[in-house]
N, C-alpha and C positions, 0 to 999 in steps of 0.2 A: 504494500500500500504506500502511495507517495505521501510525503510530508504535507502538513497544512500551511507551513511557512517555508518558502524556499531559501536555499543557500545559493551561492554563486554558481554552483555546478548542477543544480537540479533542473532537469528539462520538464518535469511533471510535478504538479501539486494536487492535493485532494480538493475537490469542489464541495461546497455546502450541500449540493444535491446528492452527494455520494459518488459522483463521477470523477473522472480524471481531467485535470486542466493541463494543456500542453503550452509550452512557451510560444508566444506569437511574435513579440518584438522585444528588443533591448535597445534602450536609448540613454544617452547621457543626460544628466541634470545639470544645466549650466551653473546654478548657484550652489551645487553640492558636488564638488569635483572628486570626492572619495567614494561616491556611490553611483550606481546605474539604476534606471527604472526598467524592471522586467514586467511585461504584460503577458498574462496567461489567459487562454480561452478554453472553456470547458468543451470537451468533445461530445458530451451528451446533451447539455441544456443550452450551450452557447454563451453562458455568463462570462464576463471578463473581470479579472482582478489585477491590480497593479501593486507591485512590491518594490521597495527600495532595498537594493542589495549591494553590500560592500564590494568594491573592486578587489581584484586579486592582490594579495599582499597587505590588505587593510584588515586588521583584526584576526589574521591567520594564526 
């Protein structure tokens, strides 16, 4: 079962519907240079969630 909150390397997370969310986009956050915004979309219900995830080497 995938995690509910992703880390930098997670391609999948658990959706609230019980389905699996796959990573859809990764984008920088201009005013937060140490994190990236990862968007996940549920393969079952289509819901999207966004998470701020630390870049490689930050907090490792």
